[in-house]
N, C-alpha and C positions, 0 to 999 in steps of 0.2 A: 462872248465866244469862250467856250471852255478849252483850256490847254493852249498851247502855243502852236499855231498853224505855220507850216513852211510850205513853200511851193517852188516848183520850177517847171518849165515848158520843155517837153521832149517832142520832136517832130518825128512821126513814124511813117506815115503814108504821104506820097507825093501827089500832085494834082493830075498826072498824066492820064489816069483812067476815070476821071470824074465824068459823069453823065451831064447832058445839057441841063436837067432839072437841078442837079447839085450845083452846077456852075452858076445857074441863075440865082439860087439861093445865096450863094457866097457874095455875088455881085450885089444883090439887093441889100444885104445887111452890112456890107462893107462901110466902114466910117460911122456907124451907128453906137458902137459900144461906149463911148464917152458919156452920153446921157441915156443909155438904154435902160438902166434900172428905174430911174425916175420916170421916164416917159411910158415905159410898159406898164407901170402902176397907174399912171394918169390915164392913158388912152384905154385901159380896161376898166376905167371907173373905179379903181381901187380894188379890183378883184383879184388881179394876178398875184399879189403877195399873199393873200388869203389862201388861194389854191396851192401855192408852193409850200406853205406851212402845213396844210392838210396833207400834201403829198408825203412830207417827211415824217409827220406823225403816224401816218398809215403804215409806212415801212419800218418804223420803230428801230432805229440803229442802236445796238447795244455795244457797251464798252468792249474793246478788243476786236470788234469786227472790222472787216475790210469791205468797203462800200464803193461801188462803181456808179458814177454819175455821168451818163451818156448825154450829149448835147448840152454840155455844162454851161455853155455860153460865157457870161461874166462871172459865173460862180455863185449865183444867188442860192441855188439848191444845195450846193457844196457848202456854203457857209451855214445854212440851216442844219444840215447834217452834223457838222462840227459843233455847233451850238448845243446839240443834245449831249455831247461829251462822250470822249472815249473810244471813238471809232477812228479809223483812217480812211481818207477819201482819195479816189483816183478820179480825176475829172477828164473827160474826153470830148473834144469838139473838132470839127473839120476846119474851123475859122481861126487863123492865127491871130486876127485883131480882137476876136472875142476872148481868146485865151490871154491875150496881153492885158485886157481889162481885169480878167479873173486873177491873173498874177499879182496885179496891183492891189487887189482886194486883201490879200494875205501877206503878213510880214515875211520879209525875205529870210531864207534859211541861214542858220549859223554857218560861218566859214568852215569848209572841210577840205579834204584833199581831192574830193570829187570821185572817190573810188566806189562810193555806193550811192544808190538812188532810193533806198528803201523808204517806205512811208510808214512811220510809227503812228501810235495813238495821237490824235490831235493834229495830224499832218495832212497836207494836200500835195498830190502830185498831179501835174497837168500834162496831158499828151495830145498832141495834134494827130488825130487819126479819124477814121470814118466808122460809123456804127456798123456798116455792113462787113467790115474787116477789122475785128477788134484784135489788137496785138497782145492777147493774153491766152494763157493756157486754159483748157477745159476746167470748169469748177474752180475758178480762182477767187470768187467773191462770195461773201455771206449774204449780200443784198445789192440791189441794182435799182436806180432811178433813171428815168429819162423824161425829157420835157419838150413838147412841140417838136417831135422828131419825125413821126411817121408820114407826114404831108410832104416831106422833103426827100424821101427815099423812093427809089423806082419800084421796089418790091417789099411791101410791109410784111408779108408772110415770111419771106426768107429772112428779113431783118430781125424779126422776133426769135427766129430759130437761132440766130447768131447771138443775140442777147441772152437767151436761155442757155446756150452752150457754156457761157463763162460763169454761170451761176451754180453754186453747190447744190446738191440735191437738199431739199427742205428750205432753201435760201428764198427770200422774199423779193418780189419785183413790183415796182410801182410806176405809174406814168400819169403825166398830165398833158391834156390836149384841149384846144378850144373845142366847143360843141356847137350844135344848132338846136335851140329849144324846140321841144316837141309840143309844148302848149301853145295854141295858136296865137293868143294875144302877145305872148313873150316873143314868139317867133317873128311876129310883125314888127315889134320894137327892134328885135335883133336885125332884121333886114334893113330897117330905116337907118339904124346906127352904123351899121357896117357899109351901107351904100352911100350915105350922106355925111352923117355926123363925124365918123372916124377919118374919112379922107380930108374933110375941112379942118378938123382940129390938128391932124398930123401935118397938113400943109402949112399951117401957121408956124409950125416949129422949124421946118425946112423943106425944100423940095424933095430931098431924099426920104424923109419921113413921110412926106405926101405919097410918094410911090409906094412905101410899104403899107400906108393906109388903104390905097386903092387896091392893093394886092390881096389883103388878108381875107376880106369877105368873100370874094369869088373862090379864093384858094380853099377856104374852110368848106364851103358849099360843094364845090367840085370834088373834094377829098371824100366827103360823105356819100356823094352820088355814085363814086366808084366803089367805095369801101364802107358800107353800112356798119353801124356799131355792132350789130349781131355778127357780121362777118369778121370784124376786128377780134371779137371775143373768140370766134373759131381759130383765128391765127394764133392767139395766145395758147389755146389748148392743144393745137397741132404742134406747138413747139414743146410740149411736155410740161406746161404749166397748169396747175390745178387750183381749185378754190377761187376761180376768177370772179372778182366782184367789181361792179361798175357803180360809181357814185357820181350823180349830177349835182352841180353846184351852180349857184346864182341863176336859178330857174333854167338850167341846161346850158348856160354859156361857157361853162367849164366841165370837163369830163375827167374824173379820176379813175384809174383802174389799179387793181391790186390782185396778187397771186403769189403761189408758191411754186417752185419747180418740184415736180413730183420726185419722190424718193425710190420709186420701185422700177423705174426704167430711165435710160439715159436720154437727154434732150435730143431732138432730131438735129441732124447736120444741117449746115446753113446752104447747102447747094441745091436744096429741093426748090421746085418752082410752084408758083401759085399766086393768087391775090391779083 
């Protein structure tokens, strides 16, 4: 990893207004962070680390830039961003347990008087907050990444507008999500693995991981039934994002998306409805 990384966790949003969907996600993944990195790689048959590296390469963080990583989890993408060198990273997640694991990934900051929380080059600031209500001013970041997020929010269109709001004009945004293969043989294998293989393998690890294994396949399928990929592209464009590109990986099991915030008009506000 390039430079010295420092981190602290700041809690911004409380749980009082969380929806049933978000409360379910928090409960489902509670207690998983200790082995999350290893098991997410194993249960994705080694693909998840590849996808995350491709996500960071696509957003291309530059020295001196400030990058927001939403749904940072245990800090896997934040670490990849830092490894590119020279940028500062702010990681946001709604789960305190996940953020505790992310904090353990990075060296503790040097002792200070606590009067400043600024994140310099090679640093990580961790904030407990929700993607739908980011605690940042408009146009605060040069680049933004988010991973496995939109399935867990109530309004993906409005969430995209909120993400675009904090991105400067011309800033880059990239996302990673599970996909459903379009090619029929690959889709048949995907169905077989998510319906049988994944739940069985996850259950071997622990009952809690077994619950996650049973949840993921139906969750991914139901999400795309409500929000086809073409519609998700529309959400991005409605948020003021341009040059939207979609990259399918691992025969469609992973979906990367990339775009820039348009420089000729402000991003839409996050209170619009849709999706």
